[in-house]
C-alpha positions in Angstrom: 5.5 18.5 14.8 8.0 16.9 11.5 7.8 13.8 10.3 11.4 12.9 11.6 10.0 13.6 15.5 6.6 11.5 14.3 8.8 8.7 14.1 11.2 8.2 16.1 8.1 9.1 19.3 6.6 5.7 17.3 9.3 3.5 17.6 10.0 4.7 21.4 6.6 3.7 21.9 6.4 1.0 19.9 9.4 -0.4 22.1 7.9 0.7 25.4 5.1 -1.2 24.7 7.2 -4.6 23.5 8.7 -4.5 27.1 5.7 -4.1 28.8 4.2 -7.1 27.0 7.4 -9.0 28.3 7.1 -7.8 31.9 3.7 -7.4 32.6 3.5 -10.9 33.0 5.8 -11.6 35.6 4.1 -9.1 37.3 1.0 -11.7 36.8 -0.5 -8.7 35.3 -2.6 -9.2 32.1 -0.8 -6.9 29.3 -3.6 -7.2 26.9 -5.9 -5.5 29.4 -3.6 -3.0 30.4 -2.0 -1.8 27.2 -5.6 -2.1 25.7 -6.6 0.9 28.3 -3.3 2.9 27.5 -2.3 2.5 24.0 -3.7 4.8 22.0 -6.9 3.3 18.7 -5.4 2.6 16.4 -5.6 5.0 13.5 -7.7 3.5 10.9 -11.5 4.1 12.2 -14.3 1.4 12.3 -17.1 1.8 9.7 -15.4 4.2 7.2 -13.0 3.4 4.1 -9.4 3.8 5.5 -6.5 3.8 3.0 -2.6 4.1 4.2 0.2 4.5 2.5 2.9 3.4 4.7 5.8 4.6 5.4 8.5 2.1 4.2 11.2 4.0 3.0 12.6 3.5 -0.8 9.6 1.3 -1.1 6.1 0.3 -1.4 3.3 -0.4 0.8 -0.8 0.1 1.3 -3.6 -1.1 3.7 -6.4 -0.8 3.2 -9.5 -1.4 5.3 -13.3 -1.3 3.9 -16.3 0.2 6.7 -17.5 -3.6 6.9 -13.3 -4.7 7.8 -12.2 -6.1 5.0 -8.7 -6.1 4.7 -6.1 -5.8 1.7 -2.3 -5.0 1.8 -0.9 -3.9 -1.6 2.8 -4.3 -1.6 4.9 -4.8 1.4 8.1 -2.6 1.0 11.7 -3.9 1.4 12.1 -5.3 4.5 10.6 -6.1 7.9 9.2 -2.0 8.9 5.9 -2.9 7.6 5.3 -4.3 10.7 5.8 -1.6 12.7 3.6 0.7 9.7 0.6 -2.1 10.2 0.7 -2.1 14.1 0.0 1.8 14.2 -3.4 1.7 11.6 -4.6 -2.1 12.7 -6.0 -3.0 15.9 -2.8 -4.3 17.6 -5.2 -7.7 18.4 -5.8 -8.3 14.9 -3.6 -10.9 13.5 -5.6 -11.5 9.9 -5.3 -9.9 7.0 -8.3 -11.0 4.1 -5.8 -9.9 0.7 -2.3 -9.6 0.2 -1.7 -7.9 -3.5 1.9 -8.4 -4.8 1.8 -5.8 -7.7 4.9 -7.5 -9.2 8.4 -9.6 -7.8 10.9 -6.4 -7.1 12.2 -6.3 -3.6 11.7 -3.2 -2.3 7.7 -3.8 -3.2 7.4 -7.4 -1.9 10.5 -7.7 0.5 8.2 -7.7 3.4 5.9 -10.2 3.1 7.7 -13.4 4.5 7.8 -11.1 7.6 4.0 -10.1 7.1 3.0 -13.5 6.5 5.1 -15.0 10.1 2.8 -12.3 11.8 -0.9 -12.6 10.5 -2.9 -15.0 8.7 -3.2 -14.5 5.1 -6.5 -15.7 3.2 -5.4 -14.8 -0.4 -2.8 -13.5 -2.5 -2.8 -12.2 -5.7 -0.6 -12.1 -8.1 0.6 -12.0 -11.4 2.8 -14.6 -13.6 5.8 -12.2 -13.2 8.3 -13.9 -11.6 12.6 -13.1 -10.3 15.8 -15.0 -10.0 16.2 -12.8 -7.0 17.1 -14.6 -3.4 14.2 -12.1 -2.0 12.3 -13.2 -4.7 12.6 -16.9 -3.9 12.3 -16.5 -0.2 8.8 -14.5 -0.9 7.4 -17.4 -3.4 8.5 -19.9 -0.7 6.8 -17.8 2.2 3.1 -17.8 0.2 3.5 -21.5 -0.1 4.3 -21.9 3.7 1.3 -19.8 4.3 -1.1 -21.8 2.2 -2.9 -19.1 1.4 -5.3 -19.2 -2.3 -3.8 -17.4 -5.2 -5.1 -15.9 -8.1 -3.3 -14.3 -11.1 -4.4 -10.7 -11.8 -6.4 -10.6 -14.8 -7.8 -7.2 -16.2 -11.4 -6.7 -15.1 -11.8 -9.1 -11.8 -13.5 -7.4 -8.8 -12.3 -7.6 -5.0 -15.1 -6.8 -2.8 -13.7 -6.1 0.4 -17.4 -5.7 1.6 -19.4 -2.3 3.1 -19.8 -1.2 -0.5 -15.4 -1.3 -0.7 -14.1 -2.8 -4.2 -11.1 -3.3 -5.7 -10.8 -3.8 -9.4 -7.6 -5.0 -11.4 -6.9 -2.8 -14.7 -3.8 -4.8 -15.3 -2.5 -6.9 -16.4 -4.9 -8.0 -19.4 -2.6 -11.2 -20.3 -0.6 -13.5 -19.0 2.8 -10.7 -18.1 5.3 -13.6 -17.1 8.0 -12.8 -19.8 7.5 -9.2 -19.1 10.2 -6.2 -17.8 9.2 -6.6 -13.9 8.0 -2.7 -13.8 5.8 -3.5 -16.9 4.0 -6.3 -15.2 2.4 -4.2 -12.1 -1.0 -4.9 -11.6 -3.0 -1.6 -11.9 -5.7 -1.0 -9.8 -8.6 0.8 -8.7 -10.2 0.9 -5.7 -13.6 2.6 -5.0 -16.2 3.0 -2.2 -19.0 5.4 -2.9 -18.2 8.3 -4.9 -14.6 8.0 -4.0 -11.8 6.5 -5.7 -8.0 5.3 -5.2 -5.8 4.5 -8.5 -2.9 2.5 -7.8 -0.3 1.6 -10.0 2.5 -0.1 -8.6 6.1 0.9 -10.5 4.0 0.7 -14.1 5.6 2.5 -16.9 4.6 5.4 -18.9 4.1 3.1 -22.4 1.5 0.9 -19.9 -0.1 4.5 -18.6 -1.0 5.1 -22.0 -2.0 2.0 -22.9 -4.6 2.1 -20.2 -5.5 5.6 -21.6 -6.3 3.5 -24.6 -8.4 0.7 -22.9 -10.0 2.5 -19.9 -10.6 5.8 -20.9 -12.7 7.6 -18.6 -12.7 5.3 -16.1 -9.6 6.2 -15.1 -10.4 9.1 -13.5 -9.8 9.3 -9.5 -9.8 11.4 -6.4 -6.1 9.5 -5.5 -3.2 8.7 -7.9 -0.5 6.4 -6.1 2.1 8.0 -8.4 4.3 5.3 -10.7 7.7 3.9 -9.9 8.5 6.3 -6.5 7.8 9.4 -8.5 10.4 8.5 -11.2 11.1 9.9 -14.7 9.7 6.7 -16.0 6.1 7.2 -14.6 3.4 9.7 -15.1 2.9 10.7 -18.4 0.9 14.3 -18.7 -1.6 12.4 -20.6 -2.0 9.9 -18.3 -3.0 12.4 -15.6 -5.2 14.2 -18.0 -6.7 11.3 -17.3 -7.3 10.5 -14.1 -7.9 14.1 -13.0 -6.2 13.1 -9.4 -7.3 15.8 -6.2 -4.2 14.3 -4.5 -1.0 12.4 -6.1 0.8 10.2 -3.3 4.7 9.3 -3.6 6.3 6.4 -1.7 10.0 6.8 -1.7 12.6 7.2 1.1 13.8 10.5 2.1 17.3 11.3 0.7 17.3 8.0 -0.8 19.7 7.2 -4.1 17.8 7.1 -7.0 16.4 10.8 -6.6 13.1 9.9 -6.2 11.1 12.1 -6.8 12.3 13.1 -9.9 11.5 16.9 -10.5 9.9 16.4 -13.9 6.9 14.8 -12.7 6.9 17.2 -9.1 6.8 19.8 -11.9 4.0 18.5 -13.8 2.2 17.6 -10.8 2.1 20.9 -9.9 1.6 23.0 -13.2 -1.5 20.6 -13.1 -2.6 21.9 -9.8 -2.1 18.5 -7.8 -1.6 18.2 -4.1 1.3 16.0 -3.6 2.1 14.4 -0.3 5.2 12.0 -0.3 5.6 9.6 3.0 9.4 10.9 2.6 8.5 13.4 4.4 4.9 13.2 5.8 5.7 9.0 7.1 2.4 7.7 7.1 -0.6 9.3 5.0 -4.0 8.3 6.3 -7.3 9.0 3.9 -10.4 8.6 5.6 -13.6 8.1 3.6 -17.6 8.5 3.8 -18.1 7.5 0.5 -18.8 10.7 0.0 -16.4 12.8 1.2 -12.3 12.0 1.4 -10.2 13.2 4.5 -6.6 13.5 5.6 -6.3 11.8 8.9 
């Protein structure tokens, strides 16, 4: 079954669940009880690390769930599409997130957060000092304030414990990036669980990648690389790839997007390095599960 058919079936299923949620109470029936028996289990299993690169079109959004149930949402895509994808990987009764991490203020990374804050209780927000004068960022800032979440500014060396042995370490920024260009200010983080690791780069350009090679060296090595800036030629240098040495590279981009992402220079380089490339534009939401030793695609 190709990705387009899967997406259409997911939309139809979500619509049916929504309609039943409205109609069943009118018949004197409990939708939670009945739907719980017929709706498939969430795609993120419990007692393992689950990392879902959500299909939010031309944007980024990553959902992480630790073996202990700790959850983090890194970016949210451009709009409310993120809610549909979250509902597919989370338990439908779960309305709480431990952390929301905003890599930088671009609309295609944070535009969905106002809707996320409406639907989920978010305990803590991690961001940089970098801001934007766009209406989207203004709305996001207001939503964060209204949510009342604890706000932390990311700095190199911070470690966020998600429980069960899974943690997220901030590798960049290492300073106040409020005056920097937004992509350059992107948070770069490494998720680790046992022998499994993911390097998550936002829209970081080559200049930051090469800086990280100097500051982090072999610590960058990861099983999975979230390719910077949707596969743009402005990211993913050969020097950086040689240090990360990923088995998988994830490109989060919209199908037939107007930017030409991913650029051929990037995909050719990944191919030449024998990295398996997976794209949300082709695969839909991409899910990895790990027991701390092995890593598998769902």
